[in-house]
C-alpha positions in Angstrom: -6.1 -11.6 -28.1 -2.4 -12.4 -28.0 -1.3 -15.6 -26.3 2.2 -16.5 -25.4 3.4 -19.9 -24.2 5.7 -19.7 -21.1 7.4 -23.0 -20.3 4.2 -25.0 -21.1 2.0 -22.5 -19.1 -0.1 -20.0 -21.0 -0.3 -16.4 -20.2 -2.4 -13.6 -21.7 -0.8 -10.4 -22.8 -3.8 -8.7 -24.3 -6.7 -9.8 -22.1 -9.7 -9.2 -24.3 -10.5 -7.0 -27.2 -13.2 -4.4 -27.2 -16.3 -6.5 -26.3 -19.5 -6.5 -24.4 -21.3 -8.6 -21.8 -23.5 -10.0 -24.4 -20.5 -11.5 -26.2 -18.9 -12.9 -23.1 -19.9 -16.4 -24.2 -17.8 -16.1 -27.3 -14.9 -14.8 -25.3 -15.1 -17.7 -22.9 -15.1 -20.3 -25.7 -12.1 -18.7 -27.4 -10.3 -18.5 -24.0 -11.1 -22.1 -23.4 -9.9 -23.4 -26.7 -6.7 -21.4 -26.4 -5.7 -22.6 -23.0 -7.2 -26.1 -22.7 -4.5 -28.5 -21.6 -6.6 -31.5 -20.5 -5.3 -31.1 -16.9 -7.7 -31.1 -14.0 -8.1 -27.9 -12.0 -6.0 -27.8 -8.9 -7.7 -28.8 -5.6 -8.7 -25.6 -3.9 -11.4 -25.0 -1.3 -13.0 -21.5 -1.2 -12.8 -20.2 2.4 -16.1 -19.1 4.0 -18.0 -19.4 0.7 -21.3 -20.0 2.5 -20.9 -16.8 4.5 -19.9 -14.9 1.4 -23.1 -15.8 -0.5 -25.2 -15.1 2.6 -23.9 -11.5 2.8 -24.1 -10.8 -0.9 -27.7 -12.2 -1.3 -27.1 -12.5 -5.0 -30.1 -11.9 -7.3 -30.8 -12.4 -11.0 -29.2 -9.8 -13.3 -26.9 -8.5 -10.7 -23.2 -7.9 -11.6 -20.4 -8.9 -9.2 -16.6 -8.6 -9.4 -14.4 -11.3 -7.9 -11.1 -9.4 -7.4 -9.2 -12.6 -6.5 -10.6 -15.4 -8.6 -8.1 -18.0 -7.7 -9.6 -21.4 -8.5 -13.1 -19.9 -8.7 -14.8 -21.3 -5.7 -16.4 -18.1 -4.6 -17.4 -17.2 -8.2 -19.0 -20.6 -8.7 -21.0 -20.2 -5.4 -22.3 -16.8 -6.5 -23.3 -18.0 -10.0 -25.1 -21.1 -8.7 -26.9 -19.1 -6.0 -28.3 -16.6 -8.5 -29.0 -17.9 -12.0 -28.7 -15.0 -14.5 -26.1 -13.1 -12.4 -22.7 -12.1 -13.9 -19.2 -12.1 -12.4 -16.2 -10.2 -13.6 -13.3 -12.6 -12.6 -10.0 -10.8 -12.0 -6.7 -12.4 -11.0 -3.1 -11.5 -11.5 -2.0 -15.2 -11.8 -2.0 -16.5 -15.4 -3.0 -20.0 -14.1 -6.0 -18.6 -12.3 -7.0 -16.7 -15.4 -6.9 -19.9 -17.4 -9.2 -21.5 -14.9 -11.5 -18.5 -15.2 -11.6 -18.9 -18.9 -12.5 -22.6 -18.5 -15.2 -21.8 -16.0 -16.6 -19.2 -18.4 -17.2 -22.0 -20.9 -19.3 -23.8 -18.2 -21.4 -20.6 -17.5 -21.9 -19.1 -21.0 -22.2 -15.3 -21.0 -22.0 -15.0 -17.2 -18.2 -14.7 -16.6 -15.9 -12.1 -17.9 -12.3 -13.2 -17.3 -9.6 -10.5 -16.8 -5.9 -10.9 -16.1 -4.2 -8.3 -14.0 -3.7 -6.7 -10.6 -6.1 -4.4 -8.7 -4.1 -1.4 -10.0 -4.6 -2.6 -13.6 -8.4 -3.0 -13.3 -9.5 0.4 -14.5 -7.7 -0.1 -17.8 -9.0 -3.6 -18.1 -12.6 -2.5 -17.5 -12.3 0.0 -20.4 -11.9 -3.0 -22.7 -15.3 -4.3 -21.8 -18.3 -2.5 -23.3 -21.5 -2.4 -21.3 -19.7 -2.0 -17.9 -19.5 1.5 -16.4 -16.3 2.0 -14.5 -18.0 3.7 -11.6 -21.0 2.8 -9.5 -21.9 -0.2 -11.6 -21.3 -3.4 -9.5 -23.7 -4.9 -7.0 -20.9 -6.6 -5.1 -17.1 -6.7 -4.8 -15.3 -9.7 -3.3 -11.7 -9.8 -2.1 -10.0 -13.1 -0.9 -6.5 -11.8 -0.1 -3.2 -13.7 0.1 -2.1 -16.8 -1.7 -4.3 -19.6 -3.0 -3.7 -23.2 -2.1 -2.7 -24.0 -5.7 0.1 -21.4 -5.4 1.4 -22.9 -2.1 1.1 -26.5 -3.3 3.2 -26.0 -6.5 6.9 -26.1 -5.5 8.0 -24.2 -8.6 6.1 -21.1 -7.4 8.4 -20.7 -4.4 5.8 -19.7 -1.9 5.9 -22.7 0.5 8.4 -23.7 3.1 7.3 -27.3 3.0 7.9 -27.7 -0.8 11.5 -27.1 -2.0 11.7 -25.2 -5.2 13.0 -22.0 -6.9 12.7 -19.0 -4.6 10.3 -17.1 -6.9 7.1 -15.9 -5.1 5.8 -13.9 -8.0 2.0 -14.2 -8.3 2.2 -12.8 -11.9 4.7 -15.5 -12.9 6.5 -14.3 -16.0 3.7 -11.9 -17.1 5.7 -8.9 -15.9 9.3 -9.3 -17.0 10.5 -6.3 -14.9 9.2 -7.8 -11.6 12.0 -9.3 -9.5 11.7 -12.7 -7.9 12.4 -13.3 -4.2 15.8 -14.8 -5.1 16.7 -11.7 -7.1 15.6 -9.4 -4.2 17.8 -11.3 -1.7 20.7 -11.1 -4.2 20.6 -7.3 -4.4 19.0 -5.9 -1.3 21.0 -4.1 1.4 20.9 -5.3 4.9 19.1 -2.2 6.4 16.4 -2.5 3.8 15.9 -6.2 4.4 15.6 -5.6 8.1 12.8 -3.1 7.5 11.0 -5.5 5.1 11.1 -8.4 7.6 10.1 -6.1 10.5 7.2 -4.3 8.8 5.8 -6.9 6.4 6.6 -10.0 8.5 6.3 -8.5 12.0 9.5 -10.5 12.7 11.1 -9.7 16.1 14.4 -11.2 15.0 14.6 -9.2 11.8 18.1 -7.9 12.3 19.5 -11.3 13.1 17.9 -12.9 10.1 18.9 -10.2 7.7 22.5 -10.4 8.9 22.5 -14.2 8.4 21.0 -13.9 4.9 23.5 -11.2 3.8 26.4 -13.1 5.3 25.4 -16.3 3.5 25.1 -14.4 0.2 28.6 -13.1 0.4 30.4 -16.1 2.0 28.6 -19.2 0.6 26.4 -18.7 -2.4 23.4 -16.9 -3.8 20.1 -18.0 -2.1 18.1 -19.6 -4.9 15.7 -22.1 -3.3 13.0 -22.1 -0.6 14.9 -24.8 1.4 18.1 -22.8 1.4 16.3 -19.7 2.8 14.4 -21.8 5.4 17.6 -23.5 6.5 19.4 -20.2 6.9 16.7 -18.7 9.0 16.3 -21.9 11.2 20.1 -22.1 11.6 20.6 -18.5 12.6 17.8 -18.6 15.2 19.0 -22.0 16.6 22.3 -20.5 17.7 22.5 -20.4 21.5 19.4 -22.4 21.9 21.3 -25.4 23.3 24.9 -26.2 24.4 27.4 -25.5 21.7 24.9 -23.7 19.6 24.0 -26.9 17.9 20.3 -27.0 18.9 17.5 -27.3 16.4 15.0 -24.5 16.3 12.7 -25.2 13.4 9.3 -24.3 14.9 7.8 -21.7 17.2 4.3 -20.7 18.1 2.3 -18.1 16.2 -0.2 -15.6 17.7 -2.8 -18.3 18.1 -0.3 -20.6 19.9 0.0 -22.9 16.9 3.3 -24.5 15.7 4.8 -22.6 12.8 8.1 -22.8 11.1 10.6 -20.1 12.2 10.9 -18.9 8.6 7.2 -18.4 8.1 7.3 -14.6 8.8 10.4 -14.2 6.6 8.6 -15.9 3.7 5.5 -13.8 4.3 7.5 -10.6 4.3 9.3 -11.4 1.1 6.1 -12.5 -0.6 4.3 -9.2 0.3 7.3 -7.1 -0.8 7.8 -9.0 -4.1 4.1 -8.7 -5.1 3.6 -5.2 -3.6 0.6 -6.7 -1.8 -0.3 -4.1 0.8 -0.3 -1.2 -1.7 -2.4 -3.3 -4.1 -4.9 -4.0 -1.3 -5.1 -0.4 -0.4 -5.7 0.5 -4.0 -8.3 -2.3 -4.3 -10.2 -0.8 -1.4 -10.3 2.6 -3.0 -11.5 1.0 -6.2 -14.3 -0.8 -4.4 -15.7 2.5 -3.2 -15.9 3.8 -6.7 -17.1 0.6 -8.4 -20.0 -0.3 -6.1 -23.4 1.3 -6.6 -25.1 2.8 -3.6 -26.3 -0.2 -1.6 -23.7 -2.4 -3.2 -21.9 -4.9 -0.9 -18.3 -5.5 -0.1 -16.9 -8.7 1.3 -13.2 -9.2 2.2 -11.4 -12.2 3.5 -8.0 -11.5 5.1 -5.5 -14.0 6.5 -3.2 -11.9 8.6 -3.3 -8.6 10.5 -1.6 -6.4 7.9 -4.3 -7.2 5.4 -7.2 -6.9 7.9 -5.9 -3.6 9.3 -6.0 -1.9 5.9 -9.6 -3.2 5.3 -10.7 -2.1 8.8 -9.3 1.4 8.5 -11.0 1.9 5.1 -14.3 0.8 6.4 -14.1 3.0 9.5 -12.9 6.0 7.6 -9.3 6.2 8.9 -8.1 7.1 5.4 -6.0 10.1 4.4 -5.6 10.9 0.7 -6.9 7.4 -0.2 -4.3 5.7 1.9 -5.1 3.7 5.1 -3.9 5.8 8.0 -1.0 4.5 10.0 -2.4 6.2 13.1 -6.1 5.6 13.6 -6.5 8.5 15.9 -5.9 11.8 14.0 -4.4 14.6 16.1 -5.8 18.0 15.4 -5.4 21.5 16.9 -8.2 22.5 19.1 -7.7 26.1 18.0 -9.0 25.3 14.6 -12.7 25.8 13.9 -14.8 24.5 11.0 -18.3 25.0 9.8 -20.7 22.4 11.0 -21.9 21.4 7.5 -18.3 21.1 6.3 -17.4 18.8 9.2 -20.5 16.7 8.7 -19.6 16.2 5.0 -16.0 15.3 5.9 -17.0 12.8 8.5 -19.8 11.2 6.5 -19.1 7.5 6.3 -19.0 5.6 3.0 -19.5 2.2 4.6 -21.9 0.5 7.0 -20.6 -2.8 8.3 -23.1 -5.7 8.2 -21.9 -7.3 11.4 -20.6 -6.2 14.7 -17.5 -8.3 15.0 -15.2 -9.8 12.5 -16.4 -13.2 11.2 -14.2 -16.4 11.4 -14.6 -19.9 10.0 -16.7 -22.4 11.8 -15.0 -25.3 13.6 -16.3 -27.7 11.0 -14.7 -25.7 8.2 -11.4 -25.4 9.9 -11.4 -29.2 10.5 -12.2 -29.8 6.9 -9.8 -27.1 5.5 -7.0 -26.2 8.0 -5.8 -23.4 5.8 -9.0 -21.5 6.6 -8.1 -21.2 10.3 -6.6 -17.7 10.0 -9.4 -16.2 7.9 -11.2 -13.0 8.9 -14.3 -12.0 7.0 -15.7 -8.4 6.9 -18.8 -7.3 5.0 -20.1 -3.8 4.4 -22.6 -1.9 2.4 -21.7 1.2 0.3 -23.7 4.1 1.6 -23.0 7.0 -0.7 
């Protein structure tokens, strides 16, 4: 292993050497000794953990992969529900990886921590002996989006309510070539920014906001903090809202009629772009199909429509060349004819959904953890 200190935080460059599941206990202890700082783990509540365990029905000796470890709430729930089970804990955030290493010391031999994105997983699995890269896992879990510990740390730059550097990189400094949100806004052209805000943020005022951001960049200063970006968006949307254009327009309602800051969609769009989230989600869904054994189960938890749409189209077969189709209804020529067997093979589904409608948190969970209110859970079984 090669460890590098980054401003007091610890990141892993080489995740694990050639190892095996039987030696996971030793890995966990070395991880723990290398990263232990004495700090308590950040407060984070796993969303819909009870429902997740219910769908997986974990058994002894089963192997799961938590594709978004975060603070480990879902992994802990699975391990406690099935003594003897094993979880491969993947996350792209170095802090989450440190927490996975610490939890591995609490569950000797039952957690294999890996640091990387979904697209890096095949290479990471090749470093772990005893794990087949295809059709090996009994369950795959995705909990998309940002974790509470990312939102609550001002220095990460994800939150509107916490002023800090406009960073938004889930990988932190692990990938030096990755641009921060501030660097993106300093370089991007206005038409490209409009498209990002419109597609990734579903922002109806994309042109107006993009123009304000570019004007501010050239006439005032480079946008470097979350407060500066939020103020620019709020100011540009407040123009004309009251006499003299001096009105305040800091909040509006989201799709569920809840108050949300006017810059929320702008922040979402930049975060998705900076981290290439939707492409990673699409690739993760493709991986899940190859990683799960026949009868293996998939559980996904999405927090906005863009994430959930990709998942839904993969589960329902609206996929072309391993990419979630932008148009669910495929148009074909009625003059074409195909053999029945060929058509049946093409249309053969890979997934069977375990519930009729998308699952949402209970009222009790939303009251206890308001950040869970947007969650949508889908569960499916791998058929073939």
